[in-house]
Each structure stands twice: as C-alpha cells, then as structure tokens.
N, C-alpha and C positions, 0 to 999 in steps of 0.2 A: 098791753099794746099802747102805742103812742096815741095821744088824743086826736091828732090830725090823721091818723092812719086810715080811718074809715072814710075820710073825705077825699082821699087821693084815689084817682082811678087805678085799676089794677095794671101791673106791668104787661106790656105786650108780650106775646109768646116769643118774639125774637130778642127781647131785652134780657140782658143777663141780671141775675139777682146780685151776683158779686162782680163788680166792675174791675177793670185793670187797676184803678186807684185803690179799691178795697183790697185786692190781692196784694198789691205792693205794701199797703199798710200792715196787713197781717204778716207778710214775710218780714218786714222790718221789725215788727214787735217780736216775732218769733226769734229772729236773730238776736235782738236785744236780750230777750229772756235767756236764750242759750248762752250768750256771751257773759252776762252777769252771773249766771249760775257757775260757769266754768271759772270765772275770775274769783268769785267767792270761794269756790272749792280750793283753788290753788293758793289763794291768800291764806287760808286756814290749814293747808296741808302740813306746813312745818310744825303746827301745834298738835298734830295727830290725825291719822287717817279717819278715825271714827268721827272726830269733831268736824273735819272737812266734809265728810260724806253727809253728816247731819245738816250742816250749814247749806251745802249745795241743794240737798233734797228739800229743805224747808224754804229756801229762796224760790225754788221752782214751784212749789205748791202755792205759796203766797202770791207770786207773780201771776200764776194761772187764775187764782181765785179773784184777784183784782181785775184781771183782763176781762172777766165775765161782765163786770159792771161797766168797764170803759167802752166795750164794743157792743152794748145792747142797742144802741141807736146810731143812725148816721147823722142825725141832726141835734140830738140832745146830749148834754153831759150826764154823767152818772147822777149828779146832784139835781139837774133839771128834770130828770125822770122821777127822782125820788129813790133814794137807796133802798127803801123798804116797800116800794110800790108793788113788787112781785114777791109775794110771800113764799111761793114755792122755791124761787131762786135763793132767797135769803135762807130758807130752811136747808137747801142743798149745800150752800156755802158754809152754813153753820155746822152741818154734819161733817163736811170735809175738814173744816178747821178742828173740830173735835177729834176726828181720826188722826190728824196731824199731831195734835197734843198728845194723844195716846202713843203714837209712833215715837215721839221724842221723850216723853216723860214716864211711860209705863214700863217697868222692868221687863215683863215678858216680851213686849214689842221691841224694846231696845235690844234684847238678846236675839230676837228673830231678824231684825233689820240692820243691826250693827250701828244703831244710833246712840247718842249720848244726850243727856239733859243740857239744854242751852241756858246760860245765864241771861239776864235782862239786856246786858250790853250787846250780846250777840244777836238777840232778837231785834234790837234797834238797827243793827247793820242790815238784817234781812228787810226790815221795814223801809229803810232808806234806799236799798237796792230796788225795791219793788215800787216805790212811789212814782217813778216815771211812767209806769204802765197805766196809771190812772190819769196823771196830769198831762202828759204829752198829747194823748188823743183829744182831750178837752181844749188844749191850746191850739191844736191843728184845726179843730172845728171852729174855734173862735177866729183864727186867722183867715179861714175860708168864708167867714160870715155865716156859718150854719149853726151856731149854738143857739138853741131855743130854750127858754126857761119854761117853768111849769105853767105860766100864764099865757104862753104862746108868743112872747116877745122875742124877736130874733136880734141877737147882738151882732152888730156889723162893725168891722174894724174901721177906724177913722180914715 
C-alpha cells in the first residue's frame, strides 16, 4: 500500500473507486496497447506469419506486464512506489515473463503456440513499443502535479 493510504479517510459510499478520468486513461492505454500490437503484427507479417504472431503476442504480454507497474497508484510513479516494493507482484510478473520466454524459446511450446524464437533486435522493438505504457502515465501524473516520490514530496509542474 501507499504510505499515505492509511492517513486518507475512506471513500464515501457514493464516491466511485474508478473515476471518469480513470476510465478514460484505462481506455486510452487499452487502445494504445491494441494498436501497437496490431501495428507490430502487420509490420512483421511480410517476414512470416509465425514471426508476426510471436511479435504481436510478446508485445501484448510485455505491455500488460508494464501496465501493472504504471497503474499501481493514482499519485505515485512506478519508481516512486519502488519497483520491488510489492514482492508478490514482482513474483507474478517474473512468472509471467518466464512463461513468455518458454512460449517463445521452448520447442514444445513453439509447436503448440505457433511461435518462433526472437532475436535481440526484435526484443528491442517490443521494448520500445511497450515503453510508453510506463512513461506516459508518469508524465501525466507529473503534468497534473500528482507525482509523489518515496519521501512524500509532490512534484508540481512550474
């Protein structure tokens, strides 16, 4: 939990947990993730359907795993909370990444899922496509003046 979480009063029963702004942000990032996955798939399709499928699938998994960190808090960035502050979340993400590695690099899973091994340069494309999922929410929090670091200091835009 966030350090200041226990100091805040509880939400009133009439107050929504997920605001219209929060829903719009989730929808926007969902659309971004969908669009970038489709774009990566079609970009790689001329190089082979299996490669395109693997790239689209891997982009989706990495975007979703990074989104978990980006949307953990309304007021803190992933770095402000501490990337490793929730051991169970880190474990779950680690397991998911391990399963993704198996899906892409293990021959039995490649045969089952129709994936192919990805070279480092393709993994770089996946990473670059996924970076906005982490950085844009932090920039939006900074623009709203709601980014709080671990010490509780709130960064306000000039």
